N, C-alpha and C positions, 0 to 999 in steps of 0.2 A: 320364574315370575321377575321378570326384568322391570316391568312399571306396574304401578296402581294410581287410579284416580275414582272419581265418583260419576255417577249415573245419577240426576236427579229428574225427577218425574215433574217437579215443579207445580205441583195440584194448590189451587189457592181457593178460598171459600169460608164459609162457616166451619169454626173449629169447636165450636158447644160451648156452653156457658155464657152464650151472648157474644163469645169474639167472634173477629173476623178478619181471616189472612184476606187482603186485597192485591189484587194482579200488581200494584206501585209496590206493595211489601214484599211480593213475590221476586219481582226484580232485583231491588236493590238488597236484600236478601242475597240473594245468588253474587250480586256482585261483591259484598262483604263477605261471602264466604270464599269465593272464589280467591281474593287477596290473602284471608288465613291461610287457604291451603298452601297459596304459593309459598308462604312465608315458613310455615312446616316444611315445604320441600315435598309436597305430593306430586305426581306426575301430571295429572290431567284433571278437568271438570267438563262434564258432558252435560247435555240437557234434551229432555226428552220433547219431541214437537209432535202435539195434537191440535187438531183445528175444532172448531165449533166445540171447545171445551176450556174449560178454567186449568189451564195448562199454558206452558210455552207456545205461542203459535208463531212467530216471525223471529227467530233467535238471532239475527245478525244484525241487531242494532245494540241487543243484551252483549253477545259475544265481544264486539267492535268495544261498548263500555270496559269489560272486563280487561281485553287486550290492553287498554289506554291506563290501565290501574296495576298491572302485574307487570313481571318481568320475565318469569321462567316457564310459567304452567302452562302444557297445552291446553287450547279451549275447542270445545268440541260440540257436536251434536249425534243423539242415538235415538232414533233417525228422523232425518226431515224426509216426508210422504214426497215422494216425486211426481205422483198423480196429481198436485195441486200445484207444481210449479211450472213457471216459465224458466226455461232452462239456462236461457241467455242472459235473464235477469239475475238467477241466482250465480251464476259464472261471474258476472260483473261483481256482485255483493260478495262471494266469496275471495275472490282476488283482491278485493278492499281490503276485508277484512284478515286475510293472509298477511298481507303489506303492513297494516297496522301492527299487527302482533308479531313481526318479524319471523314469519314462515311457522307459526306455532297452532294453526289449525287443522282439527283433527273432524273432516267433516264426514259425518256418517249420513249415508241417504239409502232409502231402499223404497219398495211400494207402500210400506208401511204399515201398522197396526190396525186393528180392527176399529172403526170408525162411533161414534156417538149417534152419525147420523146416517141417510142412506145415500150413496152415493155422492158424495159431499163433494168430489172434486168438479162433478158435473155445474155444480156451481159457482166454481171458479172459471168456468167456461172450456173445461176440457171434457169434450164429450167424445161420440165415437168410439167408445172402448168396444172389444170383441170378447173380453175376459169379464166374469160377474164380479171380479173383484179389480178390474182395471189395471192389473199386473202388466198388460201389453203397452199401455199409456205411459206408467212410470219408467220403464225400459225405453221407451223411444224418447222421451224427455232423458234421462239418465244419458244415454248415447250422445243427444244432441251436447249434453252440459259437457261431455270429455273433448268433443270435437271442440268448443268454444275453449274450454281452458289451456287446451292444448297450443292454441294460436292459430286453428285455423281459418281462411277466410268465410266468411258465412253471409255476407253483402254486397252486393255490388258497389263501387265506390264511384264518386262522382266527380270526377277532374274539374269539372266547372263551379264546384259548390266553393261559394266566396266565404266559407267556415274552415278552409285546409282541407279541401278535396283532395281525394288519393284516388289513383288509377289501379285496376284491378279487384281483388275481393278485398273487403276491410273484414278484420277480426276485432273481436269485443276489444275494449278499455275499460280498466287494469288489465295487464296480464301478470300473474305473479309465477316467477321462478318455480317449477318443483312441485306445485299445488297439485300435480296428477299424483304424487307419489304419498300426499297426505290425505286422499281420498277414501272412504271405506263404504262395502256395502254391508246393508244387515240383512243377514240371511237368516230365514227360519226353517232352513230343511236343507237337506244335500242338495239338490239339486240346485237351487241358487247359492250355494256356497261355492260348487265345482264352476258354475259360470261367472261368477265374481272370479275366480282362478282364471279362467280364461281370458275375463276380460282385463285382467291385469291391475285388480284394485286391493286395498287391502278388506279384511275379514273380520266384522263385529258379530258374532254370532249372539243369537238374539236370546231374551230371557227365558224362551220357549222354544220349544222345537213340535213341528207338525207332524210327527209319528208318535204312535205310539203301541209299539208291539212288546213291552215288557220290559226292554232292556234300560237299565238306569239311564237318567240322566245325561249323567259325566258323561258315562261311553256313549252316548247316541252323538254328546258334541262332539267329542274327540273325533270318534269317526268323521265326522261333520269336516272337521278341522284338517284330518288325513287327507278327505276328499279334495279340500281347496287346494292344500299345498300341492298334489299330484297334478292338479289340474295346472297349476299355476306352471310348473315344471315342464311339463308337455305341451304348453303354448309357447315354451320359449322363451319367457318373460327374465331380465336380469334382476340380481338381486334375492333380496330375501324380506316376502311381503309379512307385514305386521297381522297378528290374531287376538282380537281382545274377546274376553268372555267376562258375564256379568254375574256378580252373585249378592245376596244380603246375608251381611255378616257384620255379626255385633258383640264384639266384644264386652263382656260383664265384667267390671271391676268396682262398680258401686250397687249401693240400694236401689238408687232410680235405674241405671241399667237394668236391674233384675225386674224392677217394676215395671219397666215398657217391653222387654226382650226376655224375661227369663222362662216364658212360656212357648217362645218361639220356633225353638229349633224342631224341626219336622222333616218328612221324608220327601221324595217326588210326589206329585199329583196328577192324576188323568182328567181331563177334560176335555171339553169340546169349545174350538176358539174359530170363529168364519167358517163351520160346518164341517172343521175337521178335527177327528180325535190328537188331541195334542198332549206333551209331557212337560210340565212344568217342572223347576229345578226347587230344590229344597232351599230353606232357610238355615244361615248357620248362626247359631248362638250358644252363646259358653265363653266359660274360662280362657283365657289365652291358650295357654298351653294346647286343651283339646282342641281349640281352632284349628291350631299350626297341624296338629295329627291327623283331623279331618279334611282340611284342604290339602295335606300333602296327599290322601288317598283319592281328590278328586282328579281325576283322568284329565278332565278338560283343563282347569285351572293350571296342571302340570305342562300341558301343551301350550297353551298360548303363553305370548310374552306379558299381555296387559290384562288386569284385574281391575275391573271397574267394579266400584262398592255402590250397590242402588240403597239411597240415603234418603231418612225420613222428613224431607225438608219442610214440612208443616212445625217439626220440633224447633224450629229457629237456628240461628247461625252457629249459637254459644254451644248448644248440645252436638250439633253437626262436627263442629271443631274439635270438641273433647271425642267424640267417635273417632273421626276420622286419625287424630295425634295418638289414640289408644294403638289402631291397629298399624298407626305407623312406627309406633315404639314396641309394642310387646309381639305382633303376629309378623308382618312383613319380612323384617330382616331373616324370620327363621326360614320362609319360603324361596329367599334367594333374591331380596330388595335388597340394592345398593344404597337407596337415597338415607336420608338421617333425619331425625326430627329435629326441630327448628332449635332444640337446647342443645343439640350435640352438633349442629352445622359450624363451620369456621367460616 
């Protein structure tokens, strides 16, 4: 594990006892959390994206705000649903955020996860899918997005335009050098991971896999990662792609930690999602030494270069900063992380 960061689901709404976490609260807390994590030395912060739900739906303004308030932390998404996206507009936004952050964007995109509505992307104007889940729309949009960030001319220039007309084919503006190397595809099965490898983008392995043959989740995920890397090599792409996996990991050091997570430790689960039998990963909760031992035995965590901790964002900034600090201090170094908590950073 070379890097670790967080993945926030960004839920807002009623908290119980008459308390309410508003959309404004959620966004401001996300900015504050990112600042605190930047000071600790955590490598990345990413946000889950969902439409028609009380979660982040348009993450670019949030990422731009975080970029302006931090100096080193990687900022990203996990994942943007490409079924809903205008690929050229997303390319412009992504380039802008990447430039504001000086190349710190980690843009995770995919077909997206199950929705709270029926074919919601059609309400956004993207119709004609030949696939019941819209996967064809997602990949078509993604292909256009990659062409755009690569600087390909996508519209005929008008040399007679009074606003700086150009001859030939015009590309989007702005462009951000190297953005392609900071794009990730979220994959929930082996076929999707292999496709990402052939396409030449990084792999963000999902929090669940649409496979359920009795093989433990971490082994299924490690096999997926191996298939991705093999496809990357066979396609002849240069360099080494990055791979991230997500886990719920809660170091228990206080009575409050035990109250929230003392009973959270559990094994893999099998369920049905999007009509497919799927395997869901376990939650890790315990004292730091026990967590280190368990995560060392997690085949996918050992194979990936980046571990994303799914954090309980509704518990607030202070709680989550302490959770992340505890992981950085008591767990991450034993897994190979070479960062350092704020107290020991020079």
